[in-house]
Each structure stands twice: as structure tokens, then as C-alpha cells.
N, C-alpha and C positions, 0 to 999 in steps of 0.2 A: 771250407777253404778260406784263406786269409783275404778279408775284404779290402785290405790296404795295398794289394798288388798295384803296380803301375798299369796303365792301360795296355802298354806293349806286353808286359808279363801276362796279363789276363788273356789278351788275344792269342798269345803263343800257346797257352794252356788250352784254349778253345780249339785252336788249329790242330793240336795233337790229340784231341778227343778227351783230354783229362778233365775238362769242365764243360758240362752240357746243360747247366741249370739256368734259372732266370737271373738277370744281372742287377736287379734292384738292390741298392746298398753297396755295390762294388765300385771301386775307383772313385771315391768321393772327390768332387772338385772338377770332374771331367764330363764333357758332354756325351750323352748316350743318344743313339739314333734308331728310328724305325726304318725299315728297308722296303723298297718296292723296286723290282727289276722287271722290265718288259721290252719287247721288240721295239726297234726304233720307229716303226710306223705308228706306234701308239704313244710314243714319248712326248710329243708336243702337246697332244690333248691332255695327257696326264699332268704335265707341267702347268698347263692352263687351269686345270681342276685345282691343283694345289694353290695357285695364285689367287683363285677366286674363293678359296676356303682356307685362309691362313691360320685360323685357330686350330683345327684338327690336323692340318697338313703343312706345317711350316718347313720349307726346304732349307736345309743347312749344308747340303752338298750334293753333287751329282757327277756322273761320268763326264769327262771332257769330250769324249767321242764314243760311238758304239764299240763294244767289245772290250773297253778298258775295265780291268778288274782290280788294278792297284790304284788306290786313291791317296796319293801322298799329301794332298792338302788337308786330309783328315787325320793322318797318323803315319808314323814310321812303320815300314814293312807291313802295310795294311792291305790284305787281300780280301776283297768282298766275298769271294767264293768259299772261304773257309773260316773266317774270323768272327762269325756269329754263332752262338751255341746251337740254334735250331732254326731251320728254314721250313717254309711251306711252299709246295709246288701246286700251282693251279693250271688246269687245262680246260679251256672254254668256260672259265669262271667257276669251275668246280675244284675244291680242294681234293687232290688225289693222294698226297703223301706228305709226311714230315721227314726231313733228313738233317744230318748234322754237317753236311758238306755238299756243295753244289758244283764242284769242279767237273763232275761227269755230265752235268746238265748245261754247262756254259756254252754260249754261242757268240759268234763275232758280231751279231746284230743287236745284242742286248745293251740296254742303258739302265744304269743303277741310280736310284734316288735315295738320299738319306734325309729323313724328316725328324725334326726335334721331338724329344721324348720327355714325358713328365718326370721320369726318374731324375732328370737333371735339376728340376726345381725342388725335389724332395730334400736335397741337401740344404737349401736355403730355409725351408720350413723347420728342419731339425735344428739348424744353427740359431734360429730364433726361439727355440724352446718348445716348438709344437711337435706333438707325437705324430708319426706316420705309421698307422696301424699295421700295414702290410709288412713293413720292415720290423716292427716290434714282434709280430707273430711269425716272421720268417717265411712268408708265403708270397706268391705273385699277387700283384694288385688286382682287385676285381674290376672288370670292364663290362659294359652293357651296351647293347643296341638301343637307340632312342628313336623318337619320332621327329627329331630335329633335322629338317631337310638340308642337304648341301646344295650349293649353287652348281648346276650341271655345266659340264664343258665337253662338247662333242659327245662321245659315246660314254663318258663317265658321269655317273650320278649316284644318288643313294642318301642314306641318313647317317648322322654323326654317331660314332661310338664314343662313349665317355669312360673315364676311369674314376673311381670313387675312393675317398678317404673320409672316415667319420671323424667329426670334431664337435666340440662344444660351440654354440653359436658365436661367442666372442672370438674363439680361435678361428672360426670360419671367416669372420671379418678381417682378422689379421692376415690370414692366408691370401685373401683377395688383394690386400695391400702389397704383400710380398711378391706374389706371382705376376702382378701387373708389370713388374720390372723385367719380366722374362717372356716377351712376346714370341721369341724364336723357339720356345719350348712350351707352347700352348697358352701362355699368359694366364690371366685371371680365370677362375672357375666360370662355367656357363650357368650353373644352377646350384642351389643348395636347398634342402628341405624335402618336400613331398616328391618321391620318385615318379609317382603316377603322372605328374604334370609334364614329364618329358618321355612318357610312354614306357616306363619300367614297371612291370607288373609285380615282380618278386625280387626285392633287394637282396634276399639271401641266396638267389640262384643267378650268379653272373653268367653272361654269355661267353666270356673269356676270363682266364685267371681264376683266382680262388676267392671264396667268401671270407670276410673278416668280421670280427666282433664289433657290433654297434652297441655301445653302452648306454645306460639310462642317462638322459639329458644331452645326448649327442644327436647331431643331424648328419645325414650323408651329404658330402660336398663333391660335386661332379666337375671334372675338367674335360675339355675336348681331348681326344686320344688319337694317337697315330695309327691305331688299328682301323680307323675310318677308311683308308684306301682299300682295305681288304673287302669291305662291303661294296665299294665302288667297282672293284674288280669282279666281284660276283655278279653285279648288274651288267657291266660292260661285256663280259665274257670274251676277253682276248684269248686267242688260241693257246698262248703260253704265258705264264707270269710266275714270278717268285717273290715271296715276302718273307719277313722274319716271322717266327712263331711268337704270338703275344707274350710279352715279358722277357723275351730273349733278344737283347739289343746289340747293336754294334757300339762298343765303347771306344770313343775317339781320343786323340791327344789334345783336343781343343779344351781349354779351361772354361768352366761354366761362367766365370766372370766376364769372358768376352761377349757373352750373349746378354748380359744384364744392361738395362738402361739405368744409368746413375742419376 
């Protein structure tokens, strides 16, 4: 499908069921977001968790009140219940199913959070001449659970999930310089080099997403990832919660340039 669709055009194709894939490489220039939806009695603790862990959980938008599913500050005709390609349903912290629409699951007490996504800074890397392997190979970015502990908040705790892009060491340094300008979409990498130092046993077997080729002379570069809340949800075990499926983001109307520090 045409990667140059506008965010509104892509969201409408997602809503109709025409598009259900991962959103990396689509709608370049616009902010993509990770999703977490939970009952209002959990929302304040989750917001505090995000505030204490801004690298993996940078909040870029949320419901103005419980039950709100249209988010006009993030995009025209944006319905959080239908405009993400794939959702995950959790019950008591356990993933029970993946669906392409959550209108049948919606409740008046739910609060939605949108968190910054690394897909937004991929555009800046490519514009600077750096290769983003998952886009080159047409797959979802590889993501891994780590041993990097998050700061707990109330019932929420857990370890950080990271996304990985292989690069030559000089390109990794340049990526750090570029991504430092984008703290709202995870900012600079957390680590590059030996995966075992952050608890990753097998770099070729990601916990989420797809493996990519790591060429001779390249090192894996790891960014904090917005899948981290899914680990926190597994730990906290709220009765009911909804997230995006990894790699399947909300594409907003917000320009990436709005998030950059100049």
C-alpha cells in the first residue's frame, strides 16, 4: 500500500479493515503513538508511572475525560476504538486476544493514553542518510525485554522494553546526536553494543516484532520502547486493559517537527 498516504487517509483504511499491518515507514513526517487504555481507577497511577519513566513512556496525548474515544487534539476524525491496525486485550494482566477494532469492548470508564513512538524518529535518521534496517527489510522493528528496571508507581512496575536497529559504530554515534532532539519519542538510545549487558540473551530472537539482519561491522543500537507499559500491565494485573499490538501504531496529524528540540 502507498506509504505516502496522509494520516487521515491511513486511519480511514485502518477503520475500514483495508489496512491491518505495522505502520513503520507510513505517513512520514507525522507522529505515531503507542496506546494504553485502562479503567479510570488505574489511570492516575499509570500517568505517574509514565511521568517517572519518560524515556520508554513519553505521554503525547490522553483522554480529556473517561469514556472519550474521539481525540481531536491528535487528529481529524480520530476514533481511538477503530483507527489502530491491531489491538491487544488484557484481562488481569494476561493477554487474551488480538483484535482490529475495540468498539465492542469500549466502556464509559476507560481512559486512553498515547505515548511517543520510535517510528517518529526513524524519519529523522533516514533524512540524515542512516539506514533503518526494519524499513529496508519491510518488517516490524525487533523489540526485546531487558533487565533495566522502571521506576515503580503505585501498582505499576516492571522492566524496560527496547527496540533495536543495527548500525555501524559511527552511525550509532550520529543516531544518538539526532535522537537527543526528540525526547517525546524516546530520545537518545539507552545502549549500544553487547546485548547481554541489558539482559538480552539472543539478539536473533526478539520478544516482539521481527528479527533483522545484523551485518559484519555493525552493532545493535537499543532505544527505550513504548511496549514497556505492556510489561507493567502484566505485572500490575488490572482487571481489564487495552494496548496496541507491537508495531501497530496510531498515526496522528501532529508533525514530527513539533516534537523536536531545535
